[in-house]
C-alpha positions as CSV (number, residue, x, y, z in Angstrom):
1,X,122.0,126.4,72.0
2,X,118.9,124.7,74.1
3,X,119.4,121.1,74.6
4,X,115.6,120.3,74.0
5,X,112.2,121.6,73.4
6,X,111.2,121.6,76.6
7,X,114.5,124.3,77.3
8,X,112.9,126.2,74.5
9,X,109.4,126.4,76.4
10,X,111.3,127.4,79.5
11,X,113.3,129.8,78.5
12,X,110.0,131.2,76.5
13,X,108.4,131.2,79.6
14,X,110.7,132.9,82.0
15,X,110.1,136.3,79.5
16,X,106.1,136.0,79.7
17,X,104.0,135.9,82.7
18,X,101.1,133.8,83.0
19,X,97.3,134.0,84.9
20,X,98.2,134.1,88.4
21,X,97.4,131.0,91.0
22,X,95.2,133.2,92.8
23,X,93.2,134.2,90.0
24,X,92.5,130.7,88.8
25,X,91.7,130.2,92.6
26,X,89.5,132.8,92.8
27,X,87.8,131.1,89.0
28,X,87.5,127.8,90.9
29,X,85.6,129.7,93.8
30,X,83.0,131.6,91.5
31,X,82.4,128.2,89.8
32,X,81.5,126.8,92.9
33,X,79.6,129.4,94.1
34,X,77.7,129.3,90.9
35,X,77.1,125.6,91.6
36,X,75.9,126.4,95.0
37,X,73.3,129.1,93.9
38,X,71.9,127.3,91.5
39,X,71.3,123.7,93.9
40,X,71.1,125.8,97.2
41,X,67.9,124.1,98.0
42,X,69.3,120.4,97.4
43,X,72.5,121.3,99.3
44,X,71.6,123.0,102.4
45,X,69.0,119.8,102.6
46,X,71.7,117.4,102.2
47,X,70.4,116.1,99.0
48,X,73.1,114.8,96.9
49,X,74.2,116.4,93.2
50,X,76.2,113.3,92.2
51,X,76.1,110.2,93.6
52,X,74.9,108.5,96.9
53,X,78.1,107.4,98.5
54,X,78.4,110.5,100.4
55,X,75.8,109.1,102.7
56,X,77.1,106.8,103.8
57,X,80.5,108.6,104.7
58,X,78.5,110.8,106.8
59,X,77.1,107.8,108.5
60,X,80.5,106.3,109.2
61,X,81.5,109.6,111.2
62,X,78.8,110.1,112.7
63,X,79.2,106.6,114.2
64,X,82.9,107.1,115.0
65,X,82.2,110.1,117.1
66,X,79.4,108.4,119.1
67,X,81.8,105.3,119.5
68,X,84.8,106.5,119.3
69,X,85.6,103.5,117.6
70,X,87.7,103.3,114.3
71,X,87.5,99.6,113.4
72,X,83.5,99.3,113.8
73,X,82.4,100.3,110.5
74,X,79.5,97.9,110.3
75,X,76.4,99.7,109.2
76,X,73.2,97.9,111.6
77,X,70.4,99.4,109.6
78,X,71.6,98.3,105.9
79,X,71.2,94.7,104.7
80,X,68.6,94.6,107.4
81,X,68.7,92.5,110.1
82,X,71.7,91.5,109.2
83,X,73.8,94.8,108.8
84,X,76.4,95.6,106.0
85,X,80.3,95.8,106.3
86,X,81.4,98.4,103.4
87,X,85.0,97.6,101.5
88,X,86.0,101.6,101.8
89,X,89.1,102.2,104.7
90,X,88.8,104.8,106.6
91,X,90.7,107.5,104.8
92,X,88.1,109.7,104.0
93,X,86.0,109.3,106.9
94,X,89.1,110.8,108.8
95,X,89.2,113.9,106.5
96,X,85.3,114.4,107.3
97,X,86.0,113.8,110.9
98,X,89.0,115.6,111.3
99,X,87.6,119.0,109.5
100,X,84.2,118.6,112.1
101,X,86.1,117.6,115.1
102,X,88.2,121.2,114.8
103,X,84.9,122.9,114.0
104,X,83.3,121.4,117.2
105,X,85.0,123.1,119.5
106,X,82.7,126.4,117.9
107,X,79.7,124.8,117.1
108,X,78.1,121.3,117.8
109,X,79.7,118.6,115.9
110,X,76.7,117.5,113.8
111,X,76.6,121.3,112.9
112,X,80.4,121.6,112.1
113,X,80.1,118.2,109.7
114,X,77.5,119.6,108.2
115,X,79.4,123.0,107.1
116,X,82.4,120.7,106.7
117,X,81.5,118.3,104.5
118,X,79.1,120.6,102.1
119,X,82.6,122.3,101.7
120,X,85.1,119.9,101.8
121,X,85.2,119.0,98.1
122,X,85.7,122.4,96.7
123,X,88.6,122.8,99.1
124,X,90.3,119.7,97.5
125,X,89.3,121.1,94.2
126,X,91.3,124.1,94.8
127,X,94.1,121.9,96.9
128,X,94.5,119.6,93.7
129,X,95.0,122.6,91.1
130,X,97.7,124.4,93.5
131,X,99.3,120.8,93.5
132,X,99.0,120.4,90.0
133,X,100.4,123.9,89.0
134,X,103.1,123.6,91.3
135,X,104.5,120.7,89.7
136,X,103.8,120.8,86.0
137,X,105.3,124.4,85.9
138,X,109.0,122.8,86.1
139,X,108.2,120.6,83.3
140,X,106.1,123.0,80.8
141,X,106.9,126.5,82.2
142,X,104.5,129.1,84.4
143,X,103.0,130.4,81.2
144,X,101.4,126.7,80.3
145,X,100.8,125.5,83.7
146,X,98.7,128.2,84.2
147,X,96.7,127.8,80.8
148,X,96.6,124.4,82.0
149,X,95.1,125.4,85.0
150,X,92.6,127.7,83.7
151,X,91.3,125.2,81.7
152,X,91.4,122.6,84.6
153,X,88.1,124.0,86.5
154,X,86.0,123.9,83.1
155,X,86.5,120.0,82.8
156,X,82.9,118.7,83.4
157,X,84.0,115.7,84.6
158,X,86.5,116.8,86.8
159,X,84.5,119.3,88.6
160,X,81.5,116.8,89.0
161,X,83.6,115.0,91.6
162,X,84.5,118.3,93.7
163,X,80.9,119.5,93.5
164,X,79.6,121.4,97.1
165,X,77.1,119.4,99.6
166,X,77.2,115.7,99.8
167,X,80.8,114.7,100.1
168,X,82.6,112.4,97.8
169,X,85.4,110.5,98.2
170,X,86.1,110.5,94.4
171,X,87.5,114.4,95.2
172,X,90.1,113.0,97.6
173,X,91.0,110.4,95.2
174,X,91.7,112.5,92.3
175,X,93.5,114.9,94.7
176,X,96.1,112.0,96.3
177,X,96.4,111.1,92.5
178,X,97.3,114.3,91.4
179,X,99.9,114.6,94.4
180,X,101.2,111.3,93.7
181,X,101.8,112.1,89.9
182,X,103.5,116.0,90.8
183,X,105.7,114.4,93.2
184,X,107.1,111.8,90.8
185,X,107.4,114.4,88.0
186,X,109.5,116.5,90.8
187,X,111.6,114.0,92.1
188,X,112.8,112.7,88.5
189,X,113.3,116.4,87.0
190,X,115.2,117.8,89.9
191,X,116.8,114.4,90.9
192,X,115.6,114.9,94.3
193,X,115.6,111.6,97.0
194,X,113.8,113.5,99.4
195,X,111.0,114.2,97.2
196,X,110.8,110.3,95.9
197,X,110.4,109.5,99.3
198,X,107.5,111.7,100.0
199,X,106.3,110.2,97.0
200,X,106.7,106.9,98.2
201,X,105.0,107.8,101.3
202,X,101.9,109.1,99.4
203,X,101.6,106.3,97.4
204,X,100.9,104.1,100.4
205,X,98.4,106.8,101.8
206,X,96.8,106.6,98.0
207,X,96.5,103.1,98.3
208,X,94.7,103.6,101.8
209,X,92.4,105.9,100.1
210,X,91.5,103.5,97.0
211,X,93.4,100.4,96.1
212,X,92.8,101.3,92.2
213,X,95.7,103.6,92.5
214,X,98.0,100.7,92.6
215,X,98.2,101.3,88.8
216,X,99.7,104.7,88.9
217,X,102.1,103.5,91.8
218,X,103.2,100.2,89.5
219,X,103.6,102.6,86.0
220,X,105.8,104.6,88.4
221,X,108.0,101.5,89.3
222,X,108.0,100.5,85.8
223,X,109.8,103.7,84.7
224,X,112.0,104.0,87.9
225,X,112.9,100.1,86.8
226,X,113.4,100.8,83.1
227,X,115.5,103.8,83.9
228,X,117.8,101.6,86.3
229,X,117.9,99.4,83.5
230,X,119.1,102.2,80.9
231,X,121.5,103.9,83.4
232,X,122.3,101.7,86.1
233,X,123.6,102.5,89.9
234,X,122.5,106.0,89.9
235,X,118.5,104.4,90.3
236,X,119.4,101.4,92.5
237,X,119.4,103.4,95.4
238,X,116.2,105.5,94.1
239,X,114.6,102.2,94.0
240,X,115.0,101.0,96.9
241,X,113.9,104.2,98.8
242,X,110.3,104.8,96.9
243,X,109.8,100.7,97.4
244,X,111.2,100.9,101.2
245,X,108.7,104.3,102.0
246,X,106.0,102.5,99.6
247,X,105.8,99.6,101.7
248,X,106.7,101.6,105.4
249,X,103.8,103.5,104.7
250,X,101.2,101.1,103.1
251,X,101.9,98.9,106.4
252,X,101.1,102.1,108.9
253,X,97.7,102.8,107.0
254,X,96.7,99.3,107.6
255,X,97.7,99.4,111.6
256,X,95.2,102.7,111.5
257,X,92.4,101.1,110.7
258,X,92.4,97.4,110.5
259,X,92.2,95.1,113.1
260,X,94.7,92.8,114.9
261,X,93.2,89.9,114.0
262,X,92.3,91.0,110.3
263,X,96.0,92.0,109.5
264,X,96.7,88.9,107.5
265,X,93.1,89.0,106.0
266,X,93.6,87.9,102.2
267,X,91.0,90.5,100.3
268,X,91.8,92.4,97.1
269,X,89.2,95.4,97.2
270,X,90.9,97.2,99.8
271,X,94.5,97.1,100.4
272,X,95.4,94.1,102.3
273,X,98.3,91.8,103.2
274,X,98.6,91.4,99.5
275,X,99.9,94.2,98.8
276,X,102.1,94.7,101.6
277,X,103.5,91.4,100.4
278,X,104.1,92.7,96.7
279,X,106.1,95.7,98.0
280,X,107.8,93.5,100.8
281,X,109.0,91.5,97.6
282,X,109.9,94.5,95.1
283,X,111.6,96.2,97.9
284,X,114.1,93.0,98.5
285,X,115.0,92.5,94.7
286,X,116.1,95.9,94.7
287,X,118.0,95.6,98.3
288,X,119.4,92.4,96.5
289,X,120.7,94.0,93.3
290,X,122.1,96.7,95.6
291,X,124.5,94.5,97.4
292,X,125.2,92.3,94.1
293,X,126.1,96.0,92.3
294,X,128.1,96.8,95.2
295,X,130.4,93.3,95.7
296,X,130.4,92.0,91.9
297,X,130.4,93.6,88.4
298,X,127.6,90.9,87.4
299,X,125.2,93.6,86.3
300,X,127.4,96.4,85.0
301,X,126.6,96.0,81.9
302,X,123.1,96.9,80.1
303,X,122.6,93.3,79.2
304,X,123.0,91.9,82.5
305,X,120.3,94.6,84.0
306,X,117.9,93.6,81.3
307,X,117.9,90.2,82.3
308,X,118.1,91.0,85.9
309,X,115.1,92.9,86.0
310,X,113.2,90.5,83.6
311,X,114.3,87.6,86.5
312,X,112.7,89.8,89.0
313,X,109.7,90.4,87.6
314,X,108.9,86.6,86.7
315,X,109.8,86.1,90.1
316,X,107.0,88.7,91.5
317,X,104.7,87.6,89.3
318,X,105.2,83.8,90.3
319,X,104.7,84.6,93.8
320,X,101.8,86.8,93.5
321,X,100.2,84.1,91.5
322,X,100.9,81.6,93.9
323,X,99.8,83.1,96.9
324,X,97.5,85.5,95.7
325,X,95.9,84.1,92.2
326,X,93.4,86.3,92.3
327,X,95.1,89.2,92.1
328,X,95.6,89.4,88.6
329,X,92.3,89.3,87.5
330,X,90.5,92.9,89.1
331,X,89.8,94.3,92.9
332,X,86.5,93.1,92.1
333,X,87.4,89.3,91.4
334,X,85.7,87.8,94.5
335,X,82.2,89.2,93.6
336,X,79.2,86.8,93.3
337,X,79.1,86.3,89.4
338,X,75.4,87.2,90.0
339,X,75.9,90.3,91.8
340,X,78.1,91.6,88.7
341,X,75.2,90.8,86.4
342,X,72.6,92.1,87.9
343,X,74.2,95.4,89.2
344,X,77.8,96.1,88.1
345,X,77.2,95.2,84.8
346,X,73.9,97.6,85.1
347,X,76.1,100.5,86.5
348,X,76.9,103.3,84.6
349,X,80.1,103.8,86.0
350,X,81.5,100.1,85.5
351,X,80.3,99.9,81.8
352,X,82.5,100.1,79.3
353,X,82.0,102.9,76.4
354,X,81.8,100.0,73.5
355,X,80.3,97.3,75.3
356,X,76.8,96.0,74.1
357,X,75.1,96.7,77.6
358,X,76.4,100.2,78.3
359,X,73.6,102.9,79.0
360,X,76.7,105.7,78.9
361,X,74.9,109.0,76.6
362,X,76.9,109.7,73.4
363,X,78.5,112.9,75.8
364,X,80.6,110.0,77.2
365,X,82.3,109.5,74.0
366,X,83.1,112.6,73.2
367,X,84.0,113.1,76.2
368,X,86.5,110.3,76.1
369,X,87.6,111.1,72.4
370,X,88.8,115.1,73.9
371,X,91.7,112.4,75.3
372,X,93.0,110.5,72.6
373,X,95.4,113.6,71.4
374,X,97.6,113.0,74.6
375,X,99.0,110.1,73.6
376,X,100.5,111.6,70.2
377,X,101.9,114.7,71.8
378,X,103.3,113.2,74.7
379,X,104.6,110.9,72.4
380,X,106.3,113.2,70.1
381,X,107.9,114.9,73.4
382,X,109.6,111.3,74.6
383,X,111.0,111.4,71.1
384,X,112.2,115.2,71.1
385,X,113.3,115.3,74.9
386,X,116.3,114.2,76.9
387,X,117.8,113.4,80.0
388,X,115.6,113.4,83.0
389,X,112.5,115.3,80.8
390,X,112.2,112.6,78.7
391,X,111.9,110.1,81.8
392,X,109.1,112.3,82.7
393,X,107.7,112.3,79.3
394,X,107.9,108.7,79.3
395,X,106.1,108.5,82.7
396,X,103.3,110.6,80.9
397,X,103.1,108.8,78.0
398,X,102.3,105.3,79.3
399,X,100.0,106.9,82.3
400,X,97.8,108.2,79.2
401,X,97.7,105.2,77.1
402,X,96.7,103.2,80.5
403,X,94.1,105.3,81.7
404,X,92.7,106.3,78.1
405,X,92.4,102.9,77.2
406,X,91.1,102.2,80.8
407,X,88.4,104.7,80.9
408,X,87.1,103.2,77.6
409,X,87.0,99.7,79.3
410,X,85.7,101.0,83.0
411,X,83.9,104.6,82.3
412,X,84.3,105.6,86.1
413,X,88.4,106.2,84.9
414,X,87.6,109.0,82.6
415,X,88.2,111.7,85.6
416,X,91.8,110.3,86.2
417,X,92.3,110.0,81.9
418,X,91.3,113.2,81.1
419,X,93.2,114.7,84.5
420,X,96.2,113.1,82.5
421,X,95.3,114.2,79.1
422,X,95.3,117.8,80.1
423,X,99.1,118.1,81.2
424,X,100.5,117.4,77.1
425,X,97.0,118.6,75.6
426,X,98.0,122.2,77.3
427,X,101.0,122.3,75.6
428,X,98.7,122.2,72.3
429,X,96.4,124.8,73.2
430,X,99.1,127.1,73.9
431,X,100.7,127.2,70.1
432,X,97.8,129.5,69.5
433,X,97.6,131.6,72.6
434,X,101.8,132.3,72.2
435,X,101.2,133.1,68.4
436,X,98.4,135.7,69.5
437,X,101.0,136.9,72.8
438,X,103.5,137.1,70.1
439,X,102.3,138.7,66.9
440,X,98.5,140.4,68.0
441,X,99.5,144.5,68.5
442,X,97.9,146.4,71.9
443,X,95.3,147.3,72.7
444,X,94.0,144.2,71.3
445,X,96.4,141.4,72.4
446,X,94.9,141.1,76.1
447,X,91.2,141.1,74.3
448,X,91.9,138.1,71.6
449,X,93.8,136.3,74.5
450,X,90.7,136.1,76.6
451,X,88.6,135.6,73.9
452,X,90.6,132.3,72.8
453,X,91.1,131.1,76.5
454,X,86.8,131.1,76.7
455,X,86.9,129.4,73.4
456,X,89.2,126.6,75.0
457,X,87.0,126.3,78.1
458,X,83.7,126.3,76.7
459,X,84.1,125.6,73.1
460,X,86.2,122.7,73.2
461,X,85.2,121.6,76.5
462,X,81.7,122.2,77.8
463,X,79.9,122.4,74.4
464,X,80.5,119.1,73.0
465,X,79.6,117.7,76.1
466,X,76.6,119.4,76.3
467,X,75.5,119.0,73.0
468,X,75.8,115.1,73.0
469,X,74.2,115.0,76.5
470,X,71.2,113.3,77.0
471,X,68.4,114.9,79.5
472,X,67.9,113.0,82.8
473,X,64.3,114.3,83.4
474,X,62.3,111.4,84.5
475,X,65.2,109.7,86.6
476,X,64.0,110.0,90.0
477,X,67.7,109.1,91.1
478,X,68.7,112.5,89.6
479,X,65.9,114.4,90.5
480,X,66.8,116.5,93.8
481,X,62.7,117.7,94.3
482,X,61.9,114.2,94.2
483,X,64.8,112.9,96.4
484,X,64.0,116.1,98.9
485,X,60.0,115.0,99.1
486,X,60.7,111.5,99.5
487,X,63.4,111.5,102.7
488,X,60.6,114.0,104.2
489,X,57.7,111.7,103.3
490,X,59.2,109.1,105.2
491,X,60.5,111.3,108.1
492,X,56.8,113.2,108.2
493,X,54.1,110.5,107.2
494,X,52.3,109.7,110.8
495,X,52.9,105.4,110.1
496,X,56.6,106.5,109.3
497,X,56.9,108.6,112.6
498,X,56.0,105.6,114.7
499,X,59.1,103.7,114.7
500,X,61.6,102.9,112.2
501,X,60.5,100.5,109.3
502,X,62.3,97.6,107.6
503,X,62.0,98.7,103.7
504,X,62.7,97.0,100.8
505,X,63.5,99.3,97.7
506,X,66.0,100.4,94.7
507,X,68.7,99.6,96.3
508,X,70.4,102.6,95.1
509,X,68.0,104.7,97.2
510,X,69.6,102.9,100.6
511,X,72.0,105.3,101.5
512,X,69.9,107.9,101.1
513,X,67.1,106.2,103.3
514,X,70.0,105.7,105.9
515,X,71.5,108.7,106.4
516,X,68.1,111.0,105.7
517,X,65.8,108.8,108.0
518,X,65.9,106.5,110.5
519,X,64.4,103.6,109.0
520,X,66.4,100.3,107.7
521,X,66.9,99.2,104.3
522,X,68.0,96.0,102.4
523,X,69.7,96.5,99.6
524,X,72.6,98.8,98.8
525,X,74.8,99.9,95.8
526,X,77.8,98.1,97.6
527,X,79.5,94.9,96.3
528,X,80.2,93.6,99.4
529,X,76.2,93.6,100.3
530,X,75.6,90.4,98.0
531,X,72.9,89.3,100.1
532,X,70.7,92.2,100.2
533,X,71.3,92.9,96.8
534,X,70.2,89.1,95.8
535,X,67.5,89.6,97.8
536,X,66.0,92.8,96.7
537,X,66.6,91.3,93.1
538,X,64.9,88.1,93.5
539,X,61.4,90.1,95.3
540,X,61.4,92.2,92.5
541,X,61.9,90.2,89.9
542,X,59.7,87.1,91.1
543,X,57.8,85.8,88.6
544,X,55.6,84.1,91.3
545,X,53.8,86.2,94.5
546,X,54.8,83.7,96.9
547,X,58.7,83.1,95.9
548,X,58.9,86.9,97.1
549,X,56.4,86.5,99.8
550,X,58.9,84.0,101.2
551,X,61.8,86.5,101.2
552,X,60.0,88.9,102.6
553,X,58.9,87.0,105.6
554,X,62.6,85.5,106.2
555,X,63.7,89.1,106.3
556,X,61.1,90.8,108.4
557,X,60.3,93.5,105.8
558,X,57.2,95.8,106.8
559,X,57.2,98.1,104.0
560,X,57.7,97.8,100.0
561,X,58.4,100.8,97.9
562,X,58.5,101.0,94.0
563,X,58.9,103.3,91.4
564,X,57.6,104.2,87.9
565,X,59.3,101.1,86.3
566,X,60.9,104.2,83.2
567,X,61.8,106.6,86.2
568,X,65.2,105.1,87.3
569,X,64.8,103.5,90.5
570,X,64.2,100.2,89.0
571,X,66.6,100.1,86.3
572,X,68.5,97.3,87.8
573,X,65.3,95.0,86.6
574,X,66.3,92.8,83.9
575,X,63.3,91.8,81.7
576,X,63.3,92.0,77.9
577,X,60.2,91.8,75.9
578,X,61.1,88.4,74.9
579,X,61.2,87.1,78.9
580,X,57.9,89.4,79.4
581,X,56.3,87.3,76.9
582,X,57.4,83.5,77.8
583,X,57.4,83.8,81.7
584,X,55.2,87.0,82.1
585,X,55.4,90.1,84.3
586,X,57.9,90.0,87.1
587,X,56.6,91.3,90.8
588,X,57.6,94.6,90.7
589,X,55.6,95.5,87.3
590,X,52.8,93.2,88.7
591,X,52.5,95.8,91.7
592,X,53.2,98.9,89.8
593,X,49.5,97.7,87.8
594,X,47.4,97.4,90.4
595,X,48.1,93.5,90.7
596,X,48.4,93.2,94.9
597,X,48.1,90.3,96.6
598,X,46.5,89.8,99.6
599,X,49.4,90.1,101.8
600,X,50.6,93.7,100.9
601,X,47.9,96.6,101.8
602,X,48.6,99.7,99.2
603,X,49.2,103.0,101.4
604,X,48.8,106.5,100.6
605,X,51.5,109.1,99.3
606,X,51.1,112.7,98.9
607,X,50.0,114.3,96.0
608,X,53.9,115.4,95.0
609,X,54.8,111.7,95.1
610,X,51.8,110.2,93.0
611,X,52.5,108.5,89.5
612,X,56.3,108.2,90.6
613,X,56.4,106.0,93.5
614,X,54.0,103.4,95.5
615,X,54.0,101.9,99.0
616,X,52.7,98.8,100.3
617,X,52.3,97.8,103.6
618,X,53.1,94.0,104.8
619,X,50.6,92.7,106.6
620,X,51.2,90.3,109.6
C-alpha cells in the first residue's frame, strides 16, 4: 500500500517516460534562436531588449579588466562631476569577467566580453531548467518534471530575463534562487547533510547576488525550525550546519568585494555586517540548543521546544531591532523619500498591481492571477503527504504564499512567484496529460498529447497575456531602432565627436549613454544617485528658468536632451492638469514647445530623430 500521494506519482512515473531533458534544452535553444533572429540588429549593436541595467555591468567589467581593482566600483562619468557608486556587488560582474577572460585567450578581451555577454543569459536559462528538473523530479516524478520543463521556457516573464543580448543580472538571480530551492528540497527529501551544507553555502552566495534572496533563506530557516519543534534532536545538527555554512559563505563573499575599512559599514540594500550579525545570532542560538539538549532534558518535550523557539525568535528580533532598526522596513529603507516618490513609485517594477499610481498593463494582473492556483494545490499536498514530503510541501506552500503576495505589492517579484507556482501547477496540468496517456489509443496518443502540451504552453500562458497586453509603440525607451539611432547620433555628430559632453537628459537613458558613448550624464535609474536624480528632476520640472539655470551652471552641464513628453523618455515628470493650471508649465514642456531661454541654443538633430527628441546647447 502506498504511503501517500507522492508515492503514487513516483510509482506511476517509473512506468512512463517523460520528455528527455535534452529535448527541452533544444526547445529553449530554439526559443532563444527565434528571439535572436527577430532582434539580431539590436542584439549585435548592443541595444537592450529589456532594461538598461546590463550597460552598467559591462562598464564595470571593462573597468575591472583595465584597472584590476575589484573594489573600485565608482562610475566617474555618471552623476557628473561627482561620480556614482552603485549598490550592486561584484557577483554578476565576476561571471561576465570570468567568461570574457577565458575568451580573451582566443580573441581580444572586449570581443570576448561582447560575445559572452550576448549569450550568458540563455546559458543561465538552460542551467536553471536543468537544476529545477534535477530537483523537482525527486518530489513529483520524472513525467511531471518533464512537463514542468516543457512549460518552463514558455513563461513570458521568466524567459524575458534570460533573453540574449545585453546581459541582465536578473537571469543570474533567478538561477541562484532556483538552485537554492532545489538544494533545500533535495536535502529534506534525502535527509542529506552534505546537500544541506551546500544549500547553506548557496544561500550565502545568493545574498551576494541580491539581498532580496534573504526572504527565501528565512523561509528555509522557518521550515527547519518548525521541523525541530515537531521532531526535536534530528534537526538540531541540521539547523547548526545550515546556519553555520550560511554565515561562513556570507562572510567570505563580503571579503571578496568589500574594502577592509567598509566591512563594518551598516547598509541595507546589499549584504553587509547587518546580515552577518543575523546569521551569527541564529547560529549561536542553535549551538546553545545543541548543548542544552546534550546535557539536560529541558527541551525534550515539544511544548518546551515551542517556548525555546519563541524565545529565540524574540531575542533575535529584539537584537536586530535595537542594533539595526531599519532592517525590518525594507532593503531600500534609507532611500530619500523624494527619490522614492519621483523615481521608484513611477517605475513599473517597483509598483504594486493594485496601487493607485500603477502603470502596469492588464496583462500583468492576468499573469499574476495564474499563480494563484499554486496555493490551494500546495496546501492540498501538505495535508495529504507524510514525513519528508510534507516538510517539502510546507516549504513550497509558504514560498508560494509569500511570493504571490509580494509580487502583488512589488511587481518585479512576479518572476519568482511564477517560478515557484509552476511546481504545484505542473501537478494539476499533468492530470489531463495522464488521462490522455492512459485512455487514448495508438496511433493518436502521441498526437493528442502533443496537442495538449501546445494548448498548455500557448493557450494557458502566452495567449491570455498577449490578449491583455498593451502596445509599447511610441515609447522610445522600448524602441530598439530609436535607441540605436540615438546612440549613433551622439557618437557620429560633429559637435559630439569633438570631446565628451556633460549631458542632462532622462535618467533612464543614463546607462545607455554611459556605455555606448564617451559622454557624461547626471541622472541615472539608481536609488543611490540621489543628487543626480533630484537635479534632473528639479531642472526638468522647474517653473522658473532661472532655477533650472542655476543647477545647470553648478553642474557644468553642456547639453540638454529632451524627448516628446508622451514618448516615455519623460515618464518621471509629475504634473497633473490641476498643477499645470495653477503653476504653469514645467521647464521640460516649455522647451519642447519652443520657449527657449537666451542661455540655450537649439541644436539640429537628424531627420530620423526629429519629432522624438530635441537637443539644446548651453551657451557660455
